[in-house]
Backbone bond lengths (Angstrom), bond angles and torsions (degrees), N, CA, C in turn:
res aa  C-N    CA-C-N  psi(-1)  N-CA   C-N-CA  omega(-1)  CA-C   N-CA-C  phi
1 M - - - 1.462 - - 1.519 109.84 -
2 D 1.316 118.34 137.87 1.444 123.07 178.48 1.510 108.91 -67.12
3 S 1.341 115.72 128.58 1.461 119.65 -175.96 1.512 112.13 -65.26
4 S 1.348 116.97 -21.66 1.455 119.83 -178.14 1.515 112.75 -85.73
5 S 1.347 117.81 -14.22 1.453 120.70 -172.95 1.508 113.25 -71.01
6 S 1.323 117.81 -28.02 1.454 120.60 -176.88 1.516 112.00 -112.06
7 S 1.354 116.90 15.23 1.455 120.33 -174.71 1.523 112.10 -65.10
8 S 1.339 117.41 -26.44 1.448 119.79 -178.18 1.519 112.48 -74.19
9 S 1.331 117.81 -23.24 1.453 120.51 -176.70 1.518 112.94 -111.03
10 I 1.318 117.85 -20.32 1.456 121.51 -178.33 1.521 109.23 -126.36
11 S 1.315 116.11 126.46 1.452 120.70 179.33 1.518 109.21 -91.79
12 I 1.344 115.89 126.63 1.453 119.86 178.55 1.525 109.44 -121.37
13 T 1.303 116.45 150.28 1.455 121.21 179.78 1.519 109.95 -79.61
14 K 1.330 115.68 166.42 1.450 120.70 177.22 1.523 110.66 -61.95
15 E 1.322 116.54 -39.69 1.465 120.90 178.76 1.522 111.43 -62.35
16 E 1.329 116.57 -41.56 1.467 120.34 178.85 1.526 110.74 -66.65
17 F 1.333 116.29 -40.18 1.465 120.19 178.29 1.522 110.36 -61.60
18 N 1.340 116.26 -46.52 1.461 120.17 -179.64 1.526 111.62 -64.44
19 A 1.334 116.34 -37.84 1.463 119.90 178.91 1.525 110.61 -65.30
20 F 1.333 116.53 -38.48 1.464 121.15 179.28 1.534 110.54 -62.40
21 H 1.335 115.56 -35.45 1.464 120.82 -177.69 1.529 110.97 -105.57
22 K 1.314 116.56 34.76 1.461 121.44 -177.16 1.524 112.47 -57.04
23 F 1.326 117.15 -46.02 1.464 119.52 -175.63 1.531 111.47 -69.60
24 E 1.341 117.24 -36.53 1.463 119.30 174.83 1.523 110.16 -62.38
25 R 1.331 116.69 -42.12 1.462 121.14 179.68 1.532 110.90 -65.42
26 D 1.315 116.30 -40.48 1.471 120.07 179.23 1.528 110.72 -63.69
27 L 1.330 115.95 -43.76 1.462 119.22 -178.54 1.534 110.57 -67.72
28 F 1.323 117.29 -43.31 1.460 120.82 178.74 1.531 110.77 -59.52
29 T 1.317 116.71 -42.78 1.463 121.13 179.18 1.517 111.32 -60.19
30 R 1.318 116.93 -42.95 1.458 119.86 179.95 1.527 111.58 -67.74
31 V 1.332 116.83 -39.62 1.464 119.89 -179.47 1.534 110.56 -64.37
32 V 1.333 116.26 -43.78 1.461 120.21 -175.34 1.522 112.12 -81.92
33 I 1.328 117.12 -43.56 1.460 120.47 -173.44 1.529 111.61 -89.05
34 S 1.336 117.08 -55.02 1.465 119.74 -176.53 1.526 112.16 -71.13
35 L 1.339 116.40 -43.85 1.464 120.19 -177.78 1.526 112.51 -91.40
36 R 1.328 116.94 -7.50 1.467 122.60 176.42 1.528 112.60 56.09
37 R 1.313 115.34 45.33 1.452 119.76 178.68 1.532 110.89 -84.84
38 D 1.319 114.97 154.68 1.459 121.36 177.30 1.526 110.08 -56.68
39 I 1.346 116.69 134.68 1.458 121.19 -172.58 1.525 113.07 -63.82
40 S 1.345 117.69 -46.75 1.464 119.42 -177.79 1.520 111.25 -66.26
41 L 1.339 116.65 -39.55 1.456 119.83 178.09 1.525 110.90 -67.35
42 S 1.334 117.38 -32.94 1.469 120.83 178.76 1.520 111.37 -63.95
43 F 1.336 117.00 -36.54 1.464 120.07 174.79 1.518 110.11 -59.96
44 E 1.330 116.60 -44.65 1.460 120.23 -178.58 1.525 111.49 -67.21
45 V 1.322 116.63 -38.44 1.463 120.58 177.16 1.529 109.92 -59.85
46 M 1.327 116.49 -45.29 1.463 119.77 -179.63 1.524 111.33 -65.81
47 C 1.330 117.46 -39.54 1.472 119.98 177.47 1.523 110.99 -59.75
48 F 1.328 116.22 -41.58 1.463 120.31 -179.78 1.529 110.88 -66.80
49 L 1.323 117.60 -43.17 1.461 120.85 179.97 1.527 111.26 -65.60
50 I 1.329 116.56 -38.64 1.466 119.51 177.18 1.522 109.76 -66.35
51 Y 1.337 116.54 -37.05 1.466 119.42 174.39 1.524 110.56 -58.14
52 L 1.325 116.81 -47.77 1.463 119.95 179.67 1.530 110.63 -59.32
53 E 1.313 116.32 -43.94 1.460 119.90 -177.28 1.524 111.62 -63.14
54 K 1.325 116.93 -41.64 1.464 120.45 -174.73 1.526 113.25 -86.97
55 S 1.320 116.84 -37.17 1.460 119.84 -173.06 1.518 113.75 -91.43
56 V 1.328 116.58 -24.00 1.462 119.59 -179.98 1.532 109.70 -104.04
57 L 1.313 115.46 9.91 1.471 122.85 175.57 1.528 111.80 58.94
58 M 1.330 115.84 41.31 1.461 121.63 174.95 1.534 107.37 -103.10
59 S 1.311 116.03 76.35 1.460 121.52 -167.57 1.521 114.27 -62.17
60 N 1.326 118.42 -24.74 1.462 120.78 -177.93 1.528 112.63 -108.69
61 L 1.314 117.11 19.18 1.457 120.68 -174.63 1.532 111.62 -59.16
62 I 1.328 117.95 -54.04 1.463 121.43 -177.27 1.527 109.94 -63.67
63 Y 1.321 117.19 -43.39 1.471 121.59 179.05 1.532 110.64 -58.88
64 N 1.310 116.39 -44.28 1.464 120.09 -179.04 1.528 111.61 -66.97
65 L 1.328 117.20 -37.23 1.456 120.16 178.83 1.524 111.24 -65.34
66 V 1.321 116.56 -40.39 1.466 120.46 -179.24 1.526 111.14 -60.21
67 S 1.321 116.79 -30.11 1.465 120.86 -177.49 1.522 112.96 -79.70
68 L 1.336 117.31 -7.97 1.458 121.17 -176.76 1.535 111.13 -88.50
69 P 1.334 118.01 157.24 1.469 120.74 177.14 1.524 111.49 -69.86
70 D 1.331 116.07 160.49 1.464 121.45 -177.09 1.524 112.60 -57.41
71 L 1.315 117.47 -36.00 1.463 120.44 -177.97 1.525 111.40 -59.22
72 I 1.326 116.00 -43.47 1.469 119.57 -179.75 1.522 110.60 -73.03
73 I 1.330 116.89 -40.76 1.469 119.78 177.36 1.520 109.90 -58.45
74 N 1.318 116.68 -41.54 1.463 120.66 178.63 1.522 111.06 -61.15
75 T 1.332 116.80 -39.06 1.463 120.60 177.75 1.521 111.08 -65.25
76 V 1.322 116.43 -42.46 1.465 120.54 178.18 1.525 110.23 -62.76
77 V 1.315 116.91 -43.06 1.466 120.66 178.98 1.529 110.15 -60.63
78 D 1.319 117.26 -41.95 1.465 120.51 177.23 1.531 110.71 -58.29
79 E 1.321 116.56 -40.62 1.464 119.74 178.91 1.523 111.04 -67.45
80 V 1.320 116.94 -39.80 1.466 120.18 177.66 1.526 110.09 -63.42
81 V 1.330 117.04 -40.31 1.465 120.62 178.07 1.527 110.26 -59.23
82 L 1.332 117.34 -39.75 1.461 120.74 176.47 1.529 110.25 -63.80
83 C 1.328 117.06 -40.47 1.466 120.72 176.82 1.524 111.14 -62.96
84 L 1.336 117.28 -40.78 1.463 120.99 177.36 1.524 110.66 -63.46
85 R 1.306 115.12 -38.90 1.468 118.91 177.76 1.524 110.17 -63.78
86 C 1.323 116.77 -40.58 1.467 120.94 176.30 1.524 110.28 -60.78
87 L 1.340 116.95 -44.18 1.463 121.51 -179.90 1.525 111.98 -64.89
88 S 1.329 116.76 -25.92 1.461 119.94 -176.92 1.521 112.52 -74.43
89 Y 1.324 117.34 -14.71 1.468 121.02 -179.49 1.522 110.17 -94.01
90 E 1.323 115.41 135.95 1.457 120.08 173.63 1.520 111.40 -88.15
91 N 1.321 116.02 -7.87 1.457 121.44 -179.76 1.524 108.11 -128.99
92 F 1.347 117.39 113.04 1.459 121.00 -175.21 1.527 112.45 -65.47
93 P 1.339 120.51 -42.99 1.478 119.31 177.15 1.532 112.02 -58.50
94 M 1.336 117.71 -34.41 1.460 120.24 178.16 1.526 110.32 -66.55
95 F 1.343 115.32 -37.99 1.471 119.09 176.32 1.522 110.19 -62.04
96 L 1.335 116.87 -45.99 1.463 120.83 179.61 1.522 110.85 -60.75
97 A 1.322 116.26 -39.10 1.454 120.41 -178.96 1.528 111.96 -67.62
98 S 1.345 116.58 -24.23 1.464 120.07 -179.03 1.519 112.58 -76.90
99 L 1.328 116.95 -15.88 1.463 120.58 -178.78 1.521 110.02 -80.05
100 R 1.322 115.27 141.89 1.459 119.23 -175.86 1.520 112.79 -78.09
101 N 1.336 117.25 -26.69 1.463 119.83 177.96 1.519 109.14 -154.94
102 T 1.308 116.05 161.06 1.466 120.62 -176.65 1.517 112.58 -67.85
103 D 1.340 117.27 -20.53 1.467 119.46 177.62 1.525 111.22 -63.11
104 S 1.344 116.41 -23.73 1.465 120.36 -179.67 1.521 112.13 -67.68
105 L 1.340 116.89 -13.74 1.467 120.59 -179.24 1.524 112.47 -78.55
106 S 1.298 117.23 -8.11 1.462 121.14 -174.66 1.523 111.49 -80.19
107 I 1.338 115.89 127.86 1.470 121.67 173.33 1.535 107.59 -130.71
108 P 1.322 117.89 65.61 1.471 121.14 -171.54 1.521 114.80 -61.80
109 W 1.338 117.82 -37.80 1.464 119.05 -178.76 1.527 111.69 -68.90
110 I 1.313 116.66 -40.62 1.469 119.60 178.11 1.516 110.26 -67.51
111 R 1.316 118.27 -39.13 1.459 120.69 177.22 1.528 110.55 -63.18
112 R 1.324 115.68 -40.32 1.461 119.40 178.77 1.527 110.85 -65.71
113 M 1.335 116.28 -42.72 1.466 119.79 -178.71 1.520 112.35 -67.72
114 T 1.334 117.14 -26.31 1.469 120.83 -179.11 1.519 111.69 -104.29
115 R 1.332 116.05 20.74 1.482 121.79 178.07 1.529 111.33 55.87
116 Q 1.329 115.91 41.97 1.467 123.84 176.60 1.523 113.42 69.50
117 N 1.328 118.04 11.46 1.464 120.67 -175.72 1.527 113.36 -83.91
118 F 1.324 116.99 -20.50 1.457 119.26 -174.13 1.523 111.47 -111.20
119 T 1.320 114.83 123.91 1.459 122.70 169.58 1.526 106.42 -124.35
120 L 1.319 117.15 171.39 1.458 119.23 177.94 1.527 111.20 -62.58
121 G 1.335 116.28 -33.82 1.460 119.34 176.79 1.508 112.22 -63.52
122 V 1.319 116.98 -42.66 1.468 121.34 178.14 1.520 110.15 -65.87
123 I 1.325 116.29 -41.83 1.459 120.47 179.18 1.524 110.33 -59.74
124 Y 1.332 116.54 -42.60 1.461 118.74 179.45 1.537 110.82 -65.96
125 Q 1.324 117.10 -39.65 1.463 120.08 178.66 1.523 111.80 -61.45
126 K 1.327 116.64 -32.54 1.465 121.74 -179.53 1.529 111.37 -95.43
127 R 1.319 117.62 15.85 1.456 123.03 -170.32 1.533 113.49 -50.26
128 E 1.326 117.20 -52.16 1.466 119.82 -176.19 1.523 111.30 -64.21
129 D 1.324 117.17 -43.37 1.464 120.27 179.20 1.521 111.54 -64.13
130 I 1.330 116.21 -41.71 1.464 119.84 -179.31 1.521 110.62 -64.11
131 L 1.334 117.25 -45.82 1.461 120.53 -179.95 1.523 111.12 -61.76
132 L 1.332 116.57 -39.98 1.460 120.05 179.14 1.518 111.27 -63.33
133 E 1.333 116.53 -45.67 1.461 119.54 179.87 1.526 111.37 -66.87
134 M 1.324 116.69 -37.16 1.461 119.49 178.31 1.525 111.61 -63.64
135 K 1.334 116.44 -38.28 1.465 120.03 175.79 1.525 110.90 -57.87
136 K 1.332 115.10 -45.02 1.460 119.54 -178.79 1.528 110.97 -63.08
137 H 1.317 116.52 -43.14 1.465 119.82 -178.60 1.527 111.48 -68.45
138 L 1.328 116.49 -33.46 1.460 119.92 176.79 1.526 110.53 -59.92
139 K 1.322 115.77 -44.61 1.462 120.78 -175.62 1.515 112.74 -78.71
140 S 1.339 117.05 -42.31 1.468 119.67 -172.10 1.520 113.85 -88.88
141 I 1.339 117.39 -23.22 1.474 119.67 -175.77 1.521 111.92 -122.82
142 C 1.325 117.18 -58.61 1.466 119.84 -167.36 1.516 113.74 -64.76
143 Y 1.325 117.11 -50.34 1.455 116.60 -178.76 1.533 112.50 -63.29
144 P 1.323 120.08 -53.86 1.474 118.20 -178.54 1.517 113.82 -64.81
145 A 1.339 117.96 -29.70 1.467 119.83 -177.49 1.527 112.55 -80.68
146 F 1.331 117.39 -25.27 1.462 119.71 -172.87 1.523 113.55 -109.26
147 E 1.321 117.95 -7.52 1.466 119.88 -173.70 1.525 112.09 -57.56
148 D 1.328 117.18 -46.34 1.470 119.33 -177.17 1.530 111.47 -67.62
149 I 1.339 116.52 -28.92 1.464 120.04 177.20 1.526 109.28 -66.14
150 C 1.324 116.85 -42.90 1.464 120.76 179.19 1.520 111.02 -63.24
151 V 1.320 116.62 -43.14 1.460 120.30 179.73 1.521 110.60 -66.39
152 R 1.328 116.57 -41.74 1.459 121.11 -177.16 1.516 111.68 -60.70
153 F 1.318 116.54 -37.01 1.455 119.56 -177.44 1.521 112.68 -98.31
154 G 1.324 115.58 17.63 1.457 119.80 171.32 1.501 115.27 77.61
155 M 1.336 118.53 21.22 1.460 120.75 178.77 1.527 107.56 -89.09
156 H 1.318 116.39 77.89 1.457 120.88 -169.16 1.518 113.76 -86.35
157 N 1.295 117.85 -14.72 1.451 120.97 -171.05 1.524 110.99 -79.75
158 K 1.322 116.85 99.27 1.465 120.30 -177.17 1.515 111.89 -66.34
159 E 1.330 116.86 -28.06 1.467 118.55 177.27 1.513 109.44 -58.34
160 Q 1.327 116.40 -42.14 1.459 120.34 179.21 1.512 110.14 -72.22
161 M 1.335 117.02 -39.79 1.458 121.84 -175.34 1.520 111.67 -63.72
162 Y 1.347 116.39 -36.21 1.457 119.32 -175.64 1.520 114.18 -100.24
163 T 1.326 116.88 7.16 1.462 119.39 177.00 1.517 110.91 -57.02
164 S 1.334 116.51 -31.92 1.460 120.44 -177.72 1.509 112.41 -58.52
165 S 1.336 117.72 -30.99 1.456 119.76 -178.08 1.520 110.91 -65.32
166 H 1.345 117.54 -31.48 1.463 119.81 179.45 1.521 110.53 -68.72
167 F 1.328 116.79 -38.10 1.462 119.63 176.07 1.517 110.58 -61.57
168 L 1.334 116.33 -36.92 1.450 120.43 -173.82 1.514 113.46 -83.24
169 C 1.311 118.69 1.77 1.458 121.11 169.98 1.527 107.25 -79.95
170 A 1.309 116.96 118.45 1.465 120.37 -171.34 1.530 112.50 -57.25
171 Q 1.348 117.84 -37.38 1.457 119.25 -177.71 1.515 112.56 -72.61
172 Q 1.340 116.88 -19.07 1.457 119.67 -176.81 1.514 112.17 -115.35
173 A 1.318 117.60 12.38 1.470 119.96 -174.11 1.511 111.81 -86.00
174 T 1.325 116.38 67.96 1.460 119.53 -179.84 1.520 111.60 -128.52
175 T 1.325 117.37 18.13 1.455 120.69 178.03 1.514 109.33 -73.76
176 N 1.324 116.84 136.84 1.454 121.51 177.67 1.513 109.68 -94.18
177 Y 1.338 115.56 126.50 1.444 120.51 -179.01 1.517 111.10 -112.89
178 A 1.311 114.94 135.90 1.449 120.94 168.34 1.511 106.60 -111.32
179 A 1.330 117.86 177.89 1.458 119.77 -179.03 1.513 109.04 -57.71
180 A 1.351 115.74 130.14 1.450 120.37 -172.57 1.502 111.27 -118.07
181 G 1.329 115.33 162.35 1.451 119.85 175.83 1.505 109.87 163.21
182 T 1.306 118.28 174.92 1.446 121.67 175.41 1.512 108.14 -71.81
183 N 1.330 117.08 128.59 1.445 120.67 -174.04 1.514 110.89 -86.48
184 N 1.327 115.85 165.30 1.446 121.10 -177.18 1.517 109.22 -126.90
185 V 1.328 116.77 119.15 1.455 121.95 177.89 1.518 108.07 -126.03
186 E 1.340 115.66 119.69 1.456 121.92 179.16 1.530 111.23 52.57
187 G 1.319 115.73 42.09 1.455 121.01 174.11 1.517 114.70 80.79
188 Q 1.357 118.13 0.07 1.454 120.63 -179.05 1.518 109.89 -111.43
189 Q 1.339 116.43 139.02 1.453 121.16 178.81 1.528 109.70 -74.29
190 V 1.320 116.61 134.37 1.460 121.97 -178.62 1.519 108.63 -117.44
191 A 1.322 117.01 116.93 1.463 121.42 -179.50 1.521 110.29 -66.56
192 A 1.335 116.07 157.46 1.464 121.17 -176.57 1.524 111.62 -57.81
193 E 1.331 117.08 -40.14 1.458 120.03 -177.28 1.531 112.58 -64.72
194 D 1.333 116.47 -22.40 1.462 120.66 177.42 1.519 112.23 -88.88
195 R 1.324 115.87 0.98 1.466 121.66 176.39 1.519 110.26 -117.84
196 T 1.347 116.61 25.63 1.459 120.64 -169.93 1.519 112.14 -115.77
197 V 1.324 115.10 136.68 1.461 123.20 173.51 1.519 108.09 -106.46
198 F 1.326 116.20 134.56 1.466 121.33 -179.30 1.522 109.03 -97.42
199 L 1.327 116.69 124.80 1.457 122.80 -178.25 1.524 110.12 -112.01
200 T 1.313 117.58 138.58 1.463 121.25 173.36 1.517 109.13 -122.00
201 F 1.349 115.39 143.25 1.450 122.32 -176.14 1.529 110.48 -112.37
202 S 1.310 115.29 162.51 1.464 121.15 179.07 1.518 110.38 -90.92
203 K 1.338 116.06 135.36 1.467 119.75 177.54 1.521 110.30 -61.68
204 G 1.307 114.33 140.23 1.454 119.86 179.73 1.508 114.17 87.36
205 Y 1.354 116.49 -3.04 1.462 121.02 178.82 1.530 108.63 -129.50
206 P 1.333 116.57 73.13 1.478 119.89 -174.55 1.520 112.64 -62.86
207 I 1.328 114.64 139.94 1.460 122.17 178.12 1.524 108.27 -126.00
208 S 1.310 116.66 133.09 1.459 120.57 -178.99 1.523 111.09 -88.00
209 K 1.315 115.73 162.49 1.462 121.08 176.67 1.525 110.75 -62.24
210 E 1.325 115.86 -35.65 1.459 119.90 -179.60 1.523 111.02 -66.52
211 E 1.336 116.27 -36.32 1.464 119.48 177.58 1.526 110.66 -66.11
212 V 1.340 116.34 -42.08 1.466 120.77 178.74 1.525 109.96 -62.03
213 Y 1.329 115.83 -47.42 1.468 120.52 -179.05 1.532 110.96 -60.71
214 A 1.322 115.88 -47.08 1.465 120.05 -177.21 1.526 111.11 -63.43
215 H 1.338 117.37 -40.59 1.462 120.67 -177.75 1.524 111.82 -64.21
216 F 1.344 116.47 -50.05 1.461 118.76 -175.39 1.531 111.89 -73.71
217 T 1.326 117.12 -30.19 1.460 119.62 176.28 1.520 110.77 -69.57
218 R 1.309 115.93 -42.10 1.462 120.39 -179.83 1.531 111.31 -66.36
219 R 1.323 116.56 -36.98 1.465 120.05 -175.04 1.525 113.49 -84.99
220 F 1.363 116.66 -36.96 1.461 119.06 -172.93 1.528 113.74 -117.93
221 G 1.327 117.82 -3.10 1.457 120.05 -178.94 1.527 112.09 95.52
222 D 1.317 115.51 -165.83 1.471 121.28 -175.37 1.530 109.79 -80.83
223 I 1.331 115.70 75.05 1.462 121.18 -173.66 1.519 113.27 -109.60
224 V 1.339 118.28 -12.04 1.463 121.60 -169.69 1.526 110.99 -88.90
225 E 1.317 115.21 125.96 1.466 120.88 174.00 1.521 110.76 -94.63
226 A 1.335 117.45 -43.05 1.467 121.12 -179.78 1.518 109.22 -160.74
227 I 1.329 115.87 156.49 1.456 122.43 175.48 1.523 107.92 -129.80
228 H 1.321 116.84 124.11 1.469 121.85 -179.49 1.529 108.21 -116.93
229 M 1.333 116.44 108.39 1.464 121.10 179.60 1.525 109.06 -82.09
230 G 1.336 116.40 151.97 1.454 119.56 -178.82 1.501 112.40 -155.09
231 G 1.345 114.94 164.88 1.451 120.57 179.60 1.509 110.42 74.34
232 V 1.304 117.57 141.48 1.466 121.33 -179.27 1.513 109.01 -127.74
233 G 1.317 116.24 121.95 1.451 121.32 175.85 1.508 109.84 -105.52
234 G 1.313 116.25 -151.84 1.456 119.97 178.92 1.508 111.93 -62.27
235 K 1.323 116.12 141.56 1.460 123.45 179.34 1.535 111.43 53.26
236 D 1.337 115.06 38.82 1.470 121.97 175.51 1.524 113.41 61.50
237 Q 1.303 116.80 29.70 1.466 120.68 179.01 1.522 110.01 -75.44
238 A 1.333 117.01 132.00 1.463 121.03 172.82 1.525 108.75 -69.36
239 L 1.334 115.84 138.34 1.456 120.74 -177.68 1.524 112.75 -101.59
240 Y 1.323 116.28 -17.71 1.461 119.08 179.04 1.519 109.26 -155.56
241 A 1.320 115.97 171.74 1.469 120.94 177.97 1.524 108.61 -152.08
242 R 1.333 115.38 151.17 1.457 121.48 170.82 1.520 107.90 -107.02
243 L 1.305 116.05 117.54 1.459 122.98 -178.07 1.530 108.26 -99.30
244 V 1.334 116.88 104.03 1.463 121.82 -178.41 1.524 108.64 -88.16
245 L 1.316 116.12 124.76 1.459 121.57 -176.52 1.526 111.13 -97.76
246 R 1.317 115.75 157.33 1.453 120.43 175.53 1.530 111.35 -67.65
247 S 1.327 115.81 -32.29 1.462 120.60 -176.83 1.514 110.55 -137.81
248 A 1.342 115.84 135.10 1.461 120.81 176.93 1.523 111.28 -66.29
249 A 1.324 117.12 -21.38 1.464 120.92 -178.75 1.520 112.23 -64.41
250 K 1.348 117.43 -17.99 1.453 121.03 -179.09 1.527 112.77 -81.88
251 I 1.335 117.58 -14.26 1.462 120.10 -175.41 1.526 112.31 -61.63
252 P 1.335 119.38 -48.74 1.473 118.37 178.55 1.521 113.31 -58.79
253 E 1.340 116.41 -35.60 1.461 119.85 179.12 1.522 110.82 -65.08
254 I 1.326 116.64 -41.30 1.457 120.98 -178.87 1.525 111.14 -70.99
255 L 1.339 116.60 -39.85 1.460 120.94 -174.97 1.523 113.55 -96.06
256 N 1.324 116.80 5.41 1.473 120.66 -177.81 1.528 110.89 57.17
257 G 1.319 115.51 43.11 1.461 121.69 -174.95 1.508 107.77 117.92
258 E 1.349 118.11 129.06 1.465 121.08 -168.03 1.519 113.30 -60.66
259 G 1.352 117.63 -30.98 1.454 118.35 -176.94 1.514 113.78 -87.87
260 C 1.319 116.99 1.99 1.466 120.80 -173.38 1.520 112.21 -91.58
261 R 1.309 113.63 160.42 1.457 121.19 167.50 1.526 106.75 -108.38
262 T 1.302 116.12 147.07 1.464 118.51 -178.63 1.518 109.27 -143.39
263 K 1.321 116.49 169.20 1.453 121.81 -178.27 1.526 109.90 -124.79
264 F 1.325 114.72 146.20 1.459 121.69 175.45 1.524 108.65 -126.80
265 T 1.298 116.27 159.40 1.458 121.77 172.08 1.521 107.60 -119.89
266 I 1.325 116.04 116.11 1.460 122.16 -178.75 1.518 108.68 -112.30
267 N 1.305 115.91 109.57 1.467 121.69 -178.46 1.533 111.35 52.78
268 G 1.336 115.76 42.35 1.456 120.96 177.61 1.517 114.93 83.24
269 K 1.332 117.61 0.54 1.473 121.55 -177.96 1.525 110.00 -110.39
270 H 1.333 116.34 135.67 1.459 121.55 -174.70 1.526 111.50 -80.93
271 V 1.342 114.93 136.97 1.465 122.40 179.16 1.527 108.37 -132.95
272 K 1.340 116.42 129.52 1.458 121.39 175.83 1.529 109.26 -98.76
273 A 1.312 116.54 143.25 1.469 120.98 -176.87 1.529 110.12 -132.84
274 R 1.331 114.58 142.70 1.462 121.58 174.47 1.516 108.32 -152.90
275 K 1.327 116.28 170.46 1.465 121.01 176.17 1.521 109.72 -66.83
276 F 1.327 117.02 135.37 1.455 121.32 178.26 1.523 110.16 -73.08
277 I 1.338 116.53 133.57 1.461 122.31 176.77 1.519 107.71 -116.30
278 P 1.349 118.95 108.44 1.470 121.08 -176.96 1.510 112.03 -66.92
279 N 1.329 115.54 147.71 1.458 122.11 177.55 1.521 108.16 -104.04
280 Y 1.342 116.65 90.45 1.449 120.82 -175.89 1.518 111.58 -77.03
281 K 1.314 115.03 148.41 1.454 122.31 174.06 1.514 107.94 -135.06
282 S 1.320 116.33 149.14 1.456 119.63 179.60 1.507 110.19 -70.86
283 V 1.326 116.81 162.63 1.460 121.50 -177.89 1.522 110.97 -58.49
284 N 1.319 117.23 -39.98 1.454 120.46 -176.79 1.515 112.70 -69.77
285 N 1.342 117.72 -18.23 1.460 121.42 -177.56 1.510 112.61 -108.87
286 L 1.309 117.74 18.55 1.455 120.18 179.47 1.511 110.22 -64.36
287 P 1.318 117.91 140.44 1.460 120.61 178.19 1.516 111.19 -69.19
288 C 1.311 115.53 160.01 1.465 119.99 178.65 1.518 109.42 -65.30
289 P 1.330 117.81 149.42 1.458 121.01 -179.59 1.515 111.49 -58.44
290 S 1.305 115.88 139.11 1.457 121.45 177.31 1.513 108.68 -143.03
291 F 1.320 115.82 95.64 1.454 120.65 -173.96 1.525 113.44 -79.56
292 G 1.303 118.06 -23.42 1.448 119.40 -174.56 1.519 111.76 66.90
293 V 1.333 117.37 28.96 1.451 121.96 -176.59 1.512 109.83 -111.40
294 S 1.310 116.95 125.64 1.459 121.68 175.93 1.509 109.38 -104.11
295 L 1.328 116.42 117.05 1.462 120.38 -178.89 1.522 110.47 -110.65
């Protein structure tokens, strides 16, 4: 039974809620801590897996995943990331065109878990329903079940924690995702915020996430891990974006020197770029949750 379905008539404690979602919490911990995956993307991965478990009637999906070794879990997460990337496109042929080879279309573990019922084509056909269900799971399960885990391991940046909600807004779900995680440079772990370039756009010249992704991929290669658009101007135009790179080593190349600011022209529209500087806040001063989800 869904723990949220009877919340209006039965009061449960936080401990009881966490115990009910023990396997989801265990899997999330392994994805974020053991596999060092990006926190916001990990929320989306869990929302998608919970969708599969509840909507495809795979009642033991999360339990079975928890019992698997990290290597296989990592492979499954990679497949989910590809599914999220598919969901981020409003045009399926454009998604197919973004793939470097047809082998990238393979999601064997997800097909096996769903008894061969799910392919990327099916996922795209169910796009609106999947995004809607993922929004619900983000609000009713993932955030309340994982919040203490994020705090415990020092993931204090709520901006990063709630980025997933922007992806799950159907009108804005066009971010392209590649395999994500904490990067490694010279043996040291590099957090996503330290691999991020901050982009600002000109008012009156709207730029889409797909345009940003295509420009930087075409110019610098397969460097993009995630793109988070932000700010709303006239006619819902994004005013800035955070471009998360696979490697921090690419930042000097993009900015012509890490401390520099530089300009790009994307389809005739001017874009300014600089190193992203995170705005940290202490745990006690974290802003109230804001999912941006309308249910």
